Backbone bond lengths (Angstrom), bond angles and torsions (degrees), N, CA, C in turn:
res aa  C-N    CA-C-N  psi(-1)  N-CA   C-N-CA  omega(-1)  CA-C   N-CA-C  phi
1 M - - - 1.451 - - 1.528 108.18 -
2 D 1.319 112.58 130.12 1.472 115.41 -175.23 1.579 105.82 -83.56
3 K 1.310 112.23 173.90 1.470 118.81 -169.17 1.522 110.16 -72.26
4 E 1.267 121.17 -31.72 1.460 123.80 -178.58 1.544 111.13 -66.81
5 L 1.309 115.61 -41.46 1.468 119.78 178.08 1.492 112.38 -65.68
6 L 1.328 118.49 -39.96 1.420 125.09 179.99 1.560 109.61 -64.39
7 R 1.343 116.14 -39.03 1.424 117.54 179.89 1.535 109.98 -66.52
8 V 1.329 118.60 -37.61 1.439 122.51 -179.10 1.526 110.81 -64.59
9 V 1.358 116.37 -39.29 1.472 119.75 -178.96 1.513 110.58 -68.89
10 I 1.345 120.90 -38.77 1.388 122.83 179.61 1.519 112.09 -67.70
11 I 1.341 116.79 -37.06 1.531 117.39 178.44 1.478 108.09 -67.94
12 A 1.396 118.50 -41.30 1.433 120.50 -178.57 1.452 112.52 -59.08
13 A 1.380 117.46 -44.88 1.462 125.56 178.83 1.510 112.26 -57.25
14 G 1.366 113.83 -46.18 1.462 120.09 178.08 1.544 113.95 -61.15
15 L 1.324 115.13 -39.14 1.450 119.39 178.64 1.559 110.01 -65.43
16 L 1.303 115.81 -40.72 1.497 119.98 179.59 1.534 109.84 -60.79
17 V 1.336 114.17 -42.96 1.482 117.97 -177.30 1.556 110.79 -64.77
18 I 1.366 115.17 -38.79 1.455 118.67 -178.64 1.482 110.64 -68.94
19 V 1.414 116.57 -38.82 1.476 118.78 178.72 1.545 109.79 -65.38
20 A 1.328 119.03 -41.61 1.450 122.11 179.33 1.535 112.42 -59.36
21 M 1.322 113.29 -40.72 1.508 116.20 -179.88 1.515 112.15 -69.53
22 L 1.243 117.82 -38.76 1.502 123.64 179.44 1.574 108.42 -62.50
23 A 1.353 113.36 -44.20 1.436 118.05 -179.57 1.531 111.67 -65.05
24 W 1.333 115.40 -41.72 1.442 116.58 177.67 1.438 117.84 -63.28
25 H 1.463 115.22 -38.46 1.438 118.49 173.50 1.539 116.02 -65.87
26 F 1.305 113.96 -36.74 1.450 119.83 177.80 1.563 110.04 -61.83
27 L 1.318 116.69 -49.48 1.451 120.23 -179.62 1.528 111.21 -60.87
28 K 1.292 116.94 -41.09 1.507 120.44 -178.07 1.539 110.93 -63.78
29 N 1.369 116.53 -47.93 1.449 120.27 179.41 1.508 113.15 -61.75
30 R 1.281 117.60 -37.39 1.482 120.70 178.69 1.542 111.14 -66.09
31 K 1.343 116.75 -38.15 1.426 119.97 179.93 1.508 112.04 -63.81
32 L 1.362 114.46 -42.22 1.429 118.97 178.44 1.506 113.48 -66.07
33 T 1.315 115.86 -38.30 1.492 119.88 176.70 1.509 112.79 -62.97
34 D 1.285 117.91 -41.41 1.447 124.81 179.98 1.503 109.64 -62.93
35 S 1.366 116.42 -46.32 1.523 121.35 -178.22 1.539 109.44 -67.10
36 G 1.308 121.15 -33.88 1.469 122.14 -177.37 1.538 111.80 -75.03
37 N 1.327 116.38 -20.03 1.478 119.83 177.74 1.477 113.61 -99.26
38 L 1.367 114.99 20.84 1.500 120.61 -176.31 1.441 110.50 -60.78
39 F 1.350 119.64 -43.23 1.514 125.30 178.06 1.498 111.56 -117.00
40 G 1.366 117.78 6.00 1.481 119.06 -178.34 1.486 114.39 -66.80
41 N 1.246 117.09 -30.68 1.480 120.21 -173.43 1.551 112.96 -92.43
42 L 1.394 114.61 -4.29 1.456 120.81 -177.68 1.481 109.90 -77.47
43 P 1.363 124.58 131.84 1.494 123.44 173.36 1.510 107.85 -69.89
44 L 1.412 113.31 146.77 1.396 122.03 -177.07 1.521 111.03 -61.26
45 G 1.371 115.49 125.06 1.426 117.13 178.37 1.512 116.75 86.72
46 E 1.346 116.46 0.14 1.499 119.30 -179.12 1.470 107.32 -121.66
47 N 1.412 114.16 144.16 1.450 124.63 175.10 1.551 112.22 53.70
48 I 1.273 118.69 34.31 1.429 121.47 177.06 1.469 109.06 -112.80
49 D 1.390 115.27 131.90 1.429 120.74 -179.08 1.495 111.65 -60.19
50 D 1.335 116.21 128.03 1.473 120.91 -178.05 1.499 113.18 -59.07
51 S 1.260 118.39 -28.11 1.479 124.81 178.21 1.462 112.73 -62.72
52 L 1.383 116.21 -25.67 1.456 121.21 -176.45 1.521 111.31 -88.73
53 V 1.321 117.50 -6.76 1.505 121.08 -177.31 1.593 108.36 -87.25
54 I 1.233 118.41 136.45 1.460 124.20 177.68 1.516 109.15 -95.33
55 H 1.381 114.85 118.73 1.473 119.62 177.64 1.541 109.15 -107.29
56 N 1.366 116.25 112.91 1.490 120.53 -174.62 1.532 113.08 -115.27
57 E 1.399 112.87 9.71 1.488 110.77 -177.91 1.509 114.50 -73.17
58 H 1.404 116.83 -17.32 1.490 118.40 174.57 1.440 114.78 -109.03
59 D 1.358 117.85 13.53 1.463 121.29 179.80 1.569 108.81 -79.96
60 D 1.338 114.86 155.36 1.433 122.40 177.77 1.485 111.48 -81.51
61 F 1.304 119.55 -7.47 1.476 123.94 -176.49 1.515 109.61 -139.25
62 E 1.279 115.20 163.65 1.431 120.92 179.68 1.566 110.74 -107.31
63 I 1.277 113.39 147.40 1.535 116.56 178.08 1.552 102.73 -97.37
64 T 1.335 111.10 122.31 1.522 114.71 176.81 1.547 107.45 -129.79
65 P 1.278 114.84 160.34 1.466 119.79 -178.74 1.568 106.74 -61.92
66 K 1.346 112.95 148.97 1.447 118.04 -176.75 1.565 110.22 -73.37
67 T 1.297 117.08 -18.19 1.422 119.29 -175.51 1.607 110.58 -86.18
68 S 1.285 115.90 -9.33 1.473 119.83 -177.29 1.520 108.97 -95.52
69 K 1.314 115.28 150.30 1.487 121.98 177.81 1.501 108.98 -108.73
70 R 1.353 119.56 134.07 1.390 122.78 178.22 1.518 111.16 -111.85
71 Y 1.344 113.28 145.15 1.403 118.57 177.29 1.538 110.54 -126.21
72 T 1.332 116.58 126.29 1.457 121.98 -174.76 1.527 107.40 -76.96
73 V 1.370 113.88 127.87 1.437 117.69 179.63 1.523 108.94 -96.21
74 P 1.293 122.31 122.38 1.506 122.84 179.61 1.524 108.31 -57.18
75 E 1.307 114.81 152.18 1.435 121.56 178.13 1.464 117.35 -52.97
76 E 1.383 113.49 -40.31 1.415 120.01 -177.65 1.496 111.37 -71.13
77 R 1.408 118.36 -18.60 1.409 122.41 -178.43 1.556 110.25 -90.29
78 Q 1.396 116.30 -8.67 1.468 118.21 -174.01 1.565 108.38 -85.54
79 S 1.314 117.94 -0.69 1.514 118.68 177.18 1.538 107.38 -75.83
80 A 1.337 113.46 166.07 1.491 117.58 179.43 1.557 111.25 -71.79
81 E 1.367 116.55 -24.27 1.445 119.31 -176.28 1.482 108.46 -71.15
82 K 1.312 123.99 -25.08 1.433 123.55 -176.02 1.499 111.88 -127.87
83 P 1.349 118.56 77.43 1.450 122.77 179.99 1.608 107.78 -66.97
84 L 1.285 113.59 151.31 1.417 119.56 -174.36 1.481 112.59 -62.27
85 D 1.354 120.71 -30.76 1.415 119.02 -175.64 1.505 115.35 -82.90
86 D 1.373 116.18 6.13 1.452 119.60 174.44 1.513 112.31 -77.51
87 F 1.317 117.10 -20.55 1.493 122.25 178.16 1.561 110.99 54.44
88 D 1.372 113.91 34.18 1.470 114.89 -179.07 1.603 111.69 -66.38
89 E 1.355 113.78 -26.62 1.518 117.02 -179.22 1.526 109.17 -65.69
90 F 1.306 116.23 -32.52 1.452 118.75 -171.10 1.587 112.80 -101.52
91 S 1.322 115.30 -1.41 1.441 118.53 -176.39 1.511 110.94 -66.33
92 D 1.364 114.77 -28.04 1.443 116.89 -175.24 1.557 109.97 -70.21
93 V 1.317 115.65 -22.91 1.490 119.34 179.44 1.550 108.77 -71.96
94 F 1.331 117.80 -41.03 1.432 120.14 -173.45 1.576 112.78 -95.81
95 H 1.301 114.49 -19.16 1.498 119.40 -178.58 1.523 111.61 -124.23
96 A 1.347 117.93 35.58 1.412 120.97 -177.92 1.534 110.55 -66.77
97 E 1.274 115.13 131.70 1.448 118.94 -179.83 1.493 113.32 -75.66
98 D 1.209 120.55 128.73 1.463 125.41 -179.39 1.517 110.51 -78.08
99 D 1.362 113.55 104.91 1.456 116.75 -173.93 1.571 110.82 -85.51
100 T 1.315 115.29 -9.16 1.485 117.34 178.79 1.488 108.80 -70.48
101 E 1.322 114.56 142.89 1.415 120.14 173.69 1.484 115.83 -68.70
102 E 1.284 114.70 143.72 1.458 117.00 -176.98 1.543 108.12 -69.80
103 E 1.265 113.61 130.70 1.463 121.11 178.11 1.482 110.73 -74.47
104 L 1.323 111.67 123.05 1.484 121.93 176.32 1.492 109.79 -91.88
105 P 1.304 117.24 148.40 1.427 120.10 178.51 1.508 110.74 -71.04
106 P 1.344 119.56 136.72 1.460 118.67 -175.05 1.464 115.83 -60.42
107 S 1.246 120.22 138.42 1.493 121.79 178.94 1.454 109.58 -62.27
108 P 1.323 121.82 145.74 1.415 125.06 176.82 1.506 111.83 -58.22
109 R 1.290 120.09 135.21 1.473 122.71 179.54 1.539 110.99 -68.05
110 F 1.326 115.44 131.63 1.390 120.57 -178.93 1.520 111.09 -69.96
111 S 1.323 117.17 133.53 1.437 124.41 -177.13 1.531 110.08 -112.74
112 V 1.327 116.50 120.17 1.474 120.20 -179.97 1.474 109.94 -65.17
113 P 1.279 119.28 129.40 1.541 120.05 174.33 1.505 110.72 -59.68
114 E 1.349 111.71 157.84 1.503 117.14 178.75 1.495 112.91 -59.47
115 I 1.301 117.04 -35.03 1.449 123.11 175.04 1.498 108.72 -124.85
116 I 1.341 118.20 123.70 1.431 122.61 -179.23 1.585 105.33 -90.22
117 Q 1.303 116.14 130.26 1.437 122.77 -176.61 1.544 111.19 -133.28
118 F 1.317 114.68 110.77 1.468 120.97 171.09 1.534 108.62 -112.37
119 S 1.332 115.73 156.50 1.431 122.95 -175.02 1.540 114.03 -118.55
120 L 1.316 117.54 155.60 1.464 122.42 174.93 1.495 103.89 -130.87
121 I 1.331 117.74 113.80 1.493 124.77 -177.22 1.514 111.78 -106.03
122 A 1.325 115.59 129.61 1.495 119.82 -176.92 1.507 108.10 -68.46
123 K 1.301 112.65 140.18 1.563 115.59 176.99 1.530 107.59 -86.44
124 S 1.275 118.68 -21.07 1.527 121.28 177.27 1.563 107.57 -77.97
125 E 1.320 115.57 144.24 1.399 122.50 176.32 1.579 113.45 -61.62
126 Q 1.305 116.76 -32.79 1.392 122.31 178.98 1.524 116.04 -73.45
127 G 1.341 112.39 -18.32 1.466 117.58 -174.69 1.450 113.75 84.89
128 F 1.406 115.57 -170.35 1.457 120.68 -179.92 1.529 109.27 -81.53
129 N 1.303 117.50 135.12 1.465 120.52 176.54 1.542 107.24 -82.54
130 G 1.331 115.65 150.99 1.500 124.03 -176.08 1.497 109.86 -60.66
131 L 1.376 120.46 -42.94 1.429 122.72 -176.30 1.522 110.00 -70.88
132 D 1.323 119.37 -34.57 1.441 121.00 175.74 1.521 109.59 -67.17
133 L 1.291 118.00 -38.49 1.437 124.19 178.52 1.526 108.20 -59.58
134 L 1.391 117.95 -51.24 1.464 121.67 179.57 1.549 111.31 -55.17
135 N 1.266 115.82 -44.42 1.498 118.89 -177.06 1.518 109.17 -66.51
136 A 1.415 117.91 -43.42 1.477 118.12 -178.10 1.572 111.65 -67.22
137 F 1.336 115.11 -37.25 1.433 116.39 179.41 1.499 111.49 -71.05
138 L 1.259 121.73 -27.95 1.442 125.33 171.39 1.505 111.18 -62.59
139 I 1.194 116.06 -47.94 1.545 124.87 178.67 1.525 108.00 -59.12
140 A 1.350 115.59 -39.15 1.499 118.08 -175.24 1.497 113.91 -88.67
141 H 1.337 115.42 5.33 1.460 124.76 -179.72 1.499 112.37 55.40
142 M 1.371 114.10 51.40 1.373 122.54 177.09 1.525 108.81 -114.66
143 E 1.368 116.35 139.72 1.450 123.64 -170.20 1.528 108.84 -112.04
144 Y 1.314 113.32 149.46 1.494 119.67 171.93 1.486 110.56 -78.02
145 G 1.298 120.98 129.30 1.409 125.18 -171.43 1.534 117.37 -113.22
146 N 1.320 119.26 179.04 1.401 122.61 -177.37 1.534 112.35 -63.74
147 L 1.364 117.06 -26.83 1.469 116.34 -179.37 1.493 110.33 -87.80
148 K 1.372 119.39 14.04 1.455 125.34 177.07 1.490 112.59 63.05
149 I 1.330 115.44 35.52 1.412 119.99 172.68 1.558 107.07 -133.26
150 F 1.324 119.69 170.06 1.463 121.26 -179.04 1.500 109.28 -96.65
151 E 1.325 116.17 141.42 1.485 123.92 -172.05 1.463 113.89 -132.43
152 R 1.278 116.22 148.50 1.522 121.20 168.62 1.525 107.11 -100.61
153 L 1.353 114.86 118.99 1.486 122.37 -179.29 1.489 111.15 -105.29
154 D 1.356 116.92 144.18 1.450 120.47 175.50 1.489 112.58 -86.56
155 A 1.285 118.65 -171.66 1.424 123.67 -176.66 1.504 113.75 -60.91
156 N 1.311 115.40 -24.96 1.503 120.21 -179.29 1.505 109.77 -97.27
157 R 1.308 118.34 11.02 1.487 122.79 178.58 1.508 112.26 67.71
158 L 1.360 115.44 31.22 1.434 119.34 174.68 1.507 111.72 -104.45
159 V 1.281 116.94 146.64 1.465 118.66 -174.84 1.543 113.80 -71.66
160 D 1.276 117.87 127.68 1.457 124.00 171.59 1.494 112.82 -88.24
161 F 1.303 115.53 -49.42 1.487 120.13 174.87 1.582 106.61 -160.00
162 G 1.296 113.83 166.67 1.479 118.62 -175.62 1.536 109.74 -134.95
163 V 1.370 114.96 169.12 1.475 120.58 175.36 1.580 106.18 -137.68
164 A 1.355 110.03 134.37 1.485 116.82 -179.18 1.557 110.98 -122.05
165 C 1.277 116.79 163.86 1.426 121.38 175.08 1.561 111.02 -74.83
166 M 1.318 119.08 146.78 1.491 121.52 -175.64 1.450 110.90 -79.73
167 V 1.295 125.32 -3.82 1.466 124.62 -176.35 1.532 109.78 -127.83
168 D 1.332 115.73 170.19 1.444 124.18 -176.49 1.515 111.67 50.92
169 A 1.299 118.42 -131.17 1.426 123.50 -176.40 1.571 111.90 -86.52
170 G 1.327 115.37 -0.94 1.465 120.86 179.64 1.532 110.65 87.34
171 T 1.346 118.85 4.28 1.427 118.77 -175.46 1.553 111.40 -98.63
172 F 1.270 115.39 168.45 1.467 122.54 179.40 1.528 108.57 -115.32
173 P 1.294 120.77 140.04 1.422 122.91 -176.00 1.543 111.41 -68.32
174 E 1.310 120.12 150.42 1.424 121.59 -178.26 1.538 109.95 -79.68
175 T 1.314 118.58 -27.37 1.434 120.66 177.19 1.525 106.31 -133.20
176 G 1.430 110.18 172.04 1.441 119.07 179.40 1.531 116.14 66.54
177 M 1.328 118.15 29.12 1.491 121.55 -177.61 1.505 110.17 -65.18
178 E 1.327 120.65 -20.70 1.457 119.33 179.65 1.513 113.38 -67.69
179 N 1.364 115.25 -19.60 1.481 119.89 179.71 1.561 111.40 -104.48
180 F 1.322 115.12 5.55 1.489 120.13 -174.36 1.531 107.53 -96.55
181 Y 1.315 113.30 138.69 1.538 119.76 176.84 1.489 106.68 -131.54
182 C 1.300 117.29 145.23 1.457 125.16 -174.67 1.515 105.94 -138.05
183 P 1.406 117.26 123.15 1.483 120.21 178.16 1.526 114.42 -68.11
184 G 1.315 113.79 -22.69 1.462 114.82 -176.40 1.518 111.73 -171.13
185 L 1.278 115.25 169.08 1.445 118.79 -179.01 1.627 108.84 -126.01
186 V 1.256 113.75 151.14 1.528 118.26 -179.89 1.565 105.46 -122.43
187 F 1.372 114.19 117.49 1.473 120.53 176.91 1.467 107.25 -98.78
188 F 1.307 116.59 138.10 1.480 121.22 -179.51 1.569 113.00 -144.08
189 M 1.319 115.58 148.06 1.428 122.86 -178.53 1.508 107.98 -145.49
190 Q 1.301 119.39 150.37 1.427 123.33 176.95 1.484 110.34 -121.33
191 P 1.355 115.07 103.56 1.451 120.75 -173.11 1.520 116.15 -55.42
192 S 1.347 115.60 -36.07 1.394 120.12 -175.64 1.543 113.73 -71.15
193 M 1.326 114.90 -12.69 1.477 119.44 -178.18 1.435 115.89 -102.23
194 V 1.398 118.12 8.02 1.464 118.41 -178.17 1.593 105.51 -123.55
195 D 1.329 113.73 161.25 1.452 118.23 -177.93 1.546 113.62 -75.53
196 D 1.280 116.85 -37.82 1.506 120.11 -177.19 1.517 109.57 -129.19
197 P 1.281 115.55 82.54 1.502 121.99 -175.12 1.529 113.45 -53.42
198 A 1.335 117.86 -42.85 1.480 122.62 -172.98 1.540 107.18 -66.60
199 A 1.334 115.44 -48.18 1.458 119.26 -177.94 1.552 112.67 -66.38
200 I 1.272 115.90 -40.58 1.495 119.01 177.99 1.499 110.21 -67.24
201 F 1.364 116.72 -36.50 1.472 120.66 179.25 1.484 109.11 -61.32
202 D 1.370 119.55 -43.98 1.471 121.40 175.07 1.515 112.17 -59.20
203 D 1.272 118.63 -41.36 1.467 121.50 175.41 1.537 111.85 -63.05
204 F 1.339 114.71 -39.12 1.475 123.37 178.04 1.479 110.77 -56.96
205 V 1.385 116.53 -51.52 1.452 122.36 -179.38 1.505 112.33 -68.59
206 D 1.268 118.07 -37.05 1.490 121.67 -179.36 1.580 109.13 -65.53
207 T 1.320 114.93 -40.18 1.532 121.68 -179.89 1.535 107.87 -63.64
208 I 1.376 115.97 -47.11 1.460 116.82 -178.93 1.522 111.99 -63.05
209 N 1.295 116.97 -40.50 1.506 119.78 179.81 1.561 108.01 -65.24
210 L 1.304 117.34 -40.94 1.487 120.08 177.43 1.544 111.98 -58.37
211 L 1.319 114.84 -48.69 1.513 118.62 -179.46 1.534 111.45 -68.26
212 A 1.371 114.19 -28.97 1.523 113.63 176.13 1.512 110.59 -67.45
213 I 1.356 118.09 -29.59 1.461 119.73 178.78 1.514 108.15 -73.63
214 E 1.333 116.59 -46.14 1.480 120.65 -172.43 1.499 109.16 -70.75
215 L 1.304 120.96 -36.11 1.515 123.17 -174.37 1.484 111.26 -100.17
216 D 1.338 120.38 -4.83 1.483 124.10 -177.42 1.529 108.89 60.03
217 G 1.300 118.04 67.00 1.432 121.22 -178.51 1.542 109.82 -127.98
218 E 1.292 115.90 172.72 1.433 125.16 173.77 1.472 114.62 -111.52
219 V 1.342 117.06 131.78 1.498 120.33 -173.89 1.476 108.53 -94.54
220 L 1.365 117.00 131.54 1.470 126.05 -178.93 1.533 105.91 -116.71
221 D 1.360 115.05 147.22 1.419 119.02 178.45 1.573 113.41 -88.39
222 H 1.321 116.46 -166.35 1.460 120.93 -176.55 1.503 114.85 -62.22
223 Q 1.405 115.74 -19.68 1.430 120.91 -179.78 1.585 112.23 -107.18
224 R 1.380 110.46 17.33 1.463 120.63 179.78 1.512 111.69 55.24
225 Q 1.327 112.36 42.00 1.450 120.93 171.03 1.518 108.00 -116.15
226 P 1.348 121.39 155.00 1.443 121.54 178.34 1.538 111.32 -51.16
227 L 1.288 116.25 130.54 1.475 123.29 -177.93 1.542 108.40 -70.51
228 T 1.334 113.67 125.00 1.499 119.16 178.82 1.527 109.00 -113.14
229 E 1.303 113.12 163.60 1.483 118.52 176.76 1.454 113.04 -64.35
230 E 1.350 116.82 -31.58 1.526 121.76 176.29 1.531 109.01 -61.19
231 T 1.346 115.46 -44.68 1.516 116.14 -179.80 1.501 111.86 -64.85
232 V 1.311 115.14 -39.20 1.465 120.22 -178.86 1.562 109.25 -63.44
233 Q 1.324 114.33 -42.57 1.517 118.31 179.33 1.521 108.21 -64.75
234 L 1.319 119.31 -38.63 1.454 123.70 -177.96 1.558 109.41 -61.55
235 F 1.282 116.20 -46.62 1.417 120.80 177.89 1.595 109.18 -64.25
236 R 1.278 116.23 -48.96 1.449 119.71 -178.69 1.524 113.30 -55.82
237 Q 1.328 115.60 -49.89 1.508 119.66 177.93 1.507 113.07 -61.22
238 S 1.307 117.29 -34.59 1.448 120.32 178.75 1.505 112.26 -69.31
239 L 1.316 115.52 -32.40 1.448 121.44 -178.64 1.548 111.76 -76.93
C-alpha cells in the first residue's frame, strides 16, 4: 500500500469517528430534553395523579424549605398585645434592673484628737461661784494640784484627767474662792498617757455630767456643740 492510499484511509476513519461522536451527543441531549418535559406541558391541577399530590392540611407538622429557619412562638406571644418583634421575652436580659444597692464610699474613720476637750458652760450670767466649784470638785473626787487646776488621780497618784478655768491662765486661786467666779470649765484628758483610755474616758464623761448637775451647766463637745450620746459613743468606739 502506497503512502497516498494510507493517508486516505486514516482521514476516512477519523471522519467516521467524528460523525459517530456527534450522533451520540445528539441522541443523549434529546433524551434529556424529552424527560425534562415529562410534566412541563401539563396544566397545573389537571391530569395529575392524585397519589402524587401532597396533602399537608391534616399533618401535625409543616414542610418548610431546608434553607429557612423557624422560630416557635409561645402561645402567650401569639396574641395581638405581644407581637414577636417586640422582644419582650428577651428585654430582661439586656435591661435587667440592678436590685443591688449602690455601694457608697466608706465614711472616713473618726480619729480621736491627741487631747480630748469637753466644756461645761454656766447657765447663770455670773458664772460658777468658787465655793460651789469647791463643793462640786469634792463630790467628784477631784483634787487641787501643783498646776493650780483640779485633777482626777488614780491609785498611783497619776493624773487621769484635769479641769481648768475657761478664762485667764485657766487656773483657780488658792484662796478667796468665795469671791471667784468662772464662766465655764474646760475638761481635758490625753488618751495616749493613760493605761486604759476607754475606761478613763467613761469616768471623764460621768464626772462632767455630775458637775453639770451640781453646778447647773451645759456640756459642750470638742466642737463646742451640745454633747450627745452619739458623740460619746463615737469617741468610745475609737478608743
